[in-house]
KEROBA-97670 format. One record per atom (N, C-alpha, C, O): y negated, x negated, z negated; residue in one letter. Coordinates in steps of 0.001 Angstrom, whole numbers, plus 524288, in hexadecimal, padded with zeros to 5 digits. Layout:
YXZA
...
***
This chain:
1CC7599815EE29AM
1CBED99C19EDF0BM
1D0239A028EE0C2M
1D1509A123EE551M
1D27E9A2A4EDBCDT
1D69A9A68FEDCFCT
1D3E19AC52EDD10T
1CF689ACDDEDB63T
1D6D29B098EDF18D
1D4D79B58DEE08ED
1D3459B7A1EDC1ED
1CF5A9BA58EDCC3D
1D5159B769ED6E5P
1D3B09B9C4ED259P
1CD1B9B716ED16BP
1C9159B9A5ED0C9P
1CD969B225ED190Q
1C7F79AFAFED157Q
1C37F9B1F6ED443Q
1BF559B36FED25EQ
1C5119B20EED99EI
1C1669B467EDD16I
1BFC99BA94EDC0AI
1BB509BC4EEDC69I
1C4259BD5DEDABAE
1C33D9C34EED8CFE
1BF809C379ED425E
1BC4A9C703ED396E
1C01B9BF35ED09AD
1BD309BF54ECC20D
1B7769BCF7ECE40D
1B3B09BEFBECC0FD
1B6A39BA43ED0EEI
1B1489B888ED266I
1AE2C9BD82ED509I
1A98F9BE8BED427I
1B1A09C067ED87BY
1AF4A9C513EDB60Y
1ADC89C91DED7BDY
1A9A89CB8BED82FY
1B1D29CA09ED354A
1AFD49CE1CECF3CA
1ABCF9CC1EECBBFA
1A92D9CF5DEC95FA
1AAEE9C74AECB14R
1A6099C591EC82CR
1A18C9C693ECBF2R
19D509C82EECA53R
1A26D9C5ABED0C4L
19D969C665ED4A2L
19C229CBC6ED437L
1978D9CD10ED38DL
19F929CEC6ED48BD
19ECD9D523ED580D
19C6A9D683ECFCED
199349DA16ECF9ED
19DA79D42CECBB0S
19B029D63BEC686S
195BD9D3A4EC672S
192259D61EEC46DS
194C09CEAFEC880L
190279CD58EC8CDL
18C449D04DECC1FL
187AA9D101ECAEBL
18E6F9D1D9ED024T
18B5E9D55AED3C7T
189CF9DAAAED1AET
1858B9DC8CED2DCT
18CDC9DCEAECEE2E
18B7B9E1EEECBB3E
187A89E121EC83CE
183E89E420EC7FCE
188309DCD8EC50EE
184209DB78EC11EE
17EF69D9EFEC3F9E
17AE29DBA9EC218E
17EBE9D733EC7D8V
17A169D6A3ECA13V
177949DBE0ECCE2V
172CD9DC6AECCF5V
17AD59DF82ECF11N
179209E3C3ED100N
176F69E77EECC59N
173379EA71ECCF9N
1798B9E70AEC802S
177FE9EA48EC35FS
1728C9E8CCEC1F5S
16F169EC13EC151S
171CE9E34DEC170L
16D639E109EBFEDL
168459E1C2EC487L
163A49E13BEC357L
169B29E2B9EC884K
165D69E375ECC69K
1640B9E943ECB2CK
15F4F9EA1CECB0AK
167819ED4AECA44T
1666F9F280EC9AFT
162D69F2E8EC449T
15F1B9F5E3EC3B8T
164C59EF52EC08DQ
161559EFEFEBBECQ
15B729ED96EBBCCQ
157EC9EF67EB914Q
15B039E98AEBEF6I
155EA9E764EC072I
153589EB1FEC37FI
14EA79EBBEEC2A4I
155B69EE07EC747G
152E79F242ECA54G
1506C9F5E7EC71AG
14BC69F704EC7A5G
153C29F827EC332V
1522B9FCCBEBF4AV
14E669FA84EBB83V
14B589FD96EB96DV
14E2B9F5D9EBA61V
1497A9F443EB6D6V
144569F357EB981V
140169F429EB76AV
145249F144EBF1DG
140A29F156EC225G
13DA59F660EC2ABG
138EB9F705EC213G
1418A9FA1BEC3FDT
13F8C9FF0BEC52AT
13CA2A01D1EBFE7T
1387AA043BEC01AT
13F39A0110EBC06T
13D69A024FEB6B6T
1386BA0137EB51BT
1353EA041AEB2EFT
137F09FAF4EB6EDQ
132C29F8B4EB604Q
12ED49FB0BEB99DQ
12AA19FC2DEB791Q
12F5B9FBF0EBE55Y
12C519FE2EEC205Y
12A14A0302EC0C6Y
12582A0444EC194Y
12E70A065BEBE3CA
12CE3A0B71EBC18A
1297BA0B4EEB80DA
125EBA0E87EB7E9A
12A15A076CEB402V
12689A0736EB03EV
12116A05BDEB15DV
11D42A07BDEAF3EV
120FFA0224EB4CEV
11BF3A002AEB6CCV
118B0A04E5EB928V
1140FA0549EB7E9V
11B14A08B7EBCB8Q
118EFA0CC0EBE9BQ
11712A1020EBB06Q
112A7A11F7EBB7AQ
11A99A1174EB69AI
118F0A152CEB278I
11492A12A6EAF4BI
1113FA15E7EAE15I
11395A0DE2EAD99L
10FF2A0B89EAB33L
10A6EA0BE0EAE61L
1064DA0CE8EAC22L
10AC2A0B03EB32BD
1064DA0B64EB711D
10489A10A5EB6C8D
0FFEDA113CEB58BD
107BAA1550EB7D4R
1063BA1A4BEB7A3R
1037CA1BBEEB21DR
0FF4EA1E1CEB1F2R
105D0A1A5AEAE55L
10336A1AB2EA85CL
0FE42A18C8EA820L
0FAA7A1B25EA5FFL
0FDD3A141AEAA74E
0F82CA11D8EAA03E
0F3FDA14B4EAD74E
0EF6DA1528EAC00E
0F5D7A169BEB21FR
0F27EA1A0FEB51CR
0F19CA1F17EB26CR
0ED78A2165EB33DR
0F4F8A20FAEAF64V
0F3EEA2600EAD24V
0F0AEA2511EA7F9V
0EDF6A2895EA623V
0F110A205FEA5CCE
0ED7DA1F5BEA19FE
0E804A1EC2EA349E
0E46FA20F6EA0F6E
0E75AA1BDCEA735T
0E1E6A1AD7EA9A4T
0E028A209BEAB38T
0DBA4A219FEA9ECT
0E2B7A2458EADA0T
0E019A2878EAF87T
0DFBAA2BDAEAAFBT
0DC37A2F1FEAB51T
0E269A2BECEA6DAQ
0E13AA2EC4EA148Q
0DBE4A2C9DE9F4AQ
0D87DA2F87E9D8AQ
0DB62A2777E9FA8A
0D602A2565E9D1BA
0D16CA2647EA062A
0CD16A2624E9E4EA
0D1E8A2736EA57FQ
0CE13A28B7EA847Q
0CCC4A2F08EA7B8Q
0C879A30FDEA8A4Q
0D0FAA318CEA62BH
0D03AA3747EA5FFH
0CCD9A38B4EA07EH
0C990A3C28E9FDCH
0CF0AA346AE9C61T
0CCFAA353DE9706T
0C736A33A2E9796T
0C40EA35F1E94C9T
0C580A2FF2E9AE1Q
0C0CBA2DD0E9AA2Q
0BCABA32B2E9DC2Q
0B865A3435E9C27Q
0BF50A3451EA241L
0BC78A3950EA47DL
0BB99A3D90EA06FL
0B72EA3F4FE9FB1L
0BF4AA3F12E9E15L
0BEADA4324E9A46L
0BB50A42B3E962BL
0B912A4690E9462L
0BA91A3D44E9409A
0B695A3C1EE90AEA
0B115A3D86E9380A
0ADC1A4010E9122A
0B064A3BEEE9822Q
0AB36A3B56E9B41Q
0AA43A40B1E9B8EQ
0A5F7A4239E9A08Q
0ADE2A444CE9D75H
0AD05A4A1EE9DF4H
0AB92A4D0CE994BH
0A86CA50ADE9931H
0AE74A4AF0E94EET
0ACAFA4DC8E9004T
0A78AA4C1EE8DD3T
0A51CA4F12E8AE9T
0A59CA4712E8F3AQ
0A0A6A45C5E8DD5Q
09CF5A4829E90C2Q
098B0A48CDE8EA4Q
09DB2A4A11E965BL
09A01A4BDAE99A4L
09A19A51F1E97C4L
095D6A5420E9754L
09E2BA546DE96C9L
09E72A5A39E94B5L
09B39A59E8E8F42L
09806A5D4FE8E1DL
09C2FA560AE8C57N
0988AA56EEE8742N
092B9A56D0E888CN
08F99A59F0E86A7N
09195A5366E8B8CE
08C61A529CE8D79E
08A20A5827E8FD3E
085E0A59F5E8E7AE
08CDFA5A19E92C7I
08BC2A5F70E955BI
08B4FA62BFE9151I
086E3A647FE909DI
08EF0A6439E8E33L
08E90A6700E891AL
0893DA663BE8617L
0865EA69F8E8523L
08855A6241E84F5Q
0839AA6097E821AQ
07F5AA624BE84E3Q
07C60A6531E8278Q
07E20A6121E89EBI
07A54A62F8E8D21I
07A07A698CE8D1EI
075A2A6B7FE8D3BI
07D50A6C02E8D06L
07D5CA7177E8D43L
07C2EA731AE8778L
07939A76DAE86E4L
07DD3A711FE83E4R
07C6AA7198E7DD3R
07635A7149E7D61R
07366A74C5E7B9FR
074D0A6D14E7F0ED
06EBAA6BDDE7ECED
06B91A7048E818FD
067BCA7254E7F7ED
06D6AA7199E8652R
06A88A757EE899ER
06AFBA7AC0E8619R
066E0A7D21E8555R
06ECEA7C5FE844FN
06F0FA8135E8176N
06DB1A80DBE7B7BN
06F60A83E1E7824N
06A0FA7C4EE7A8FG
06849A7C61E756FG
06BE7A7B09E7129G
06AEAA7C92E6CB6G
0708BA77F1E7243G
07410A76C5E6EB8G
076B8A7BBBE6D10G
078B4A7B2CE68B8G
0775EA8005E6EE7S
07A49A846DE6D7ES
07F83A8479E7073S
08207A8891E703BS
08152A80B7E7301G
0863AA8056E751EG
085C7A833EE7AC6G
081A6A8485E7CE0G
08A96A83F5E7CA7I
08AC1A867AE819BI
08C89A8C06E8146I
08CDFA8EB1E8543I
***
């Protein structure tokens, strides 16, 4: 092989090394992004679960409050509080 051919091979190797490093960086970014999306979805699911629990508790408390108000109305002869 001549010196120009060897230099060409080294130049191509350098170019391939840069491309591989670029791909590694891109893969790292994609992996990080996917992990972040999974974390966000997990947190949203927990928020939805908590919100559903709070809605259920509010409905129960509203029902109890209505029962208490009905008892008070009945004791006051239906005249209100």
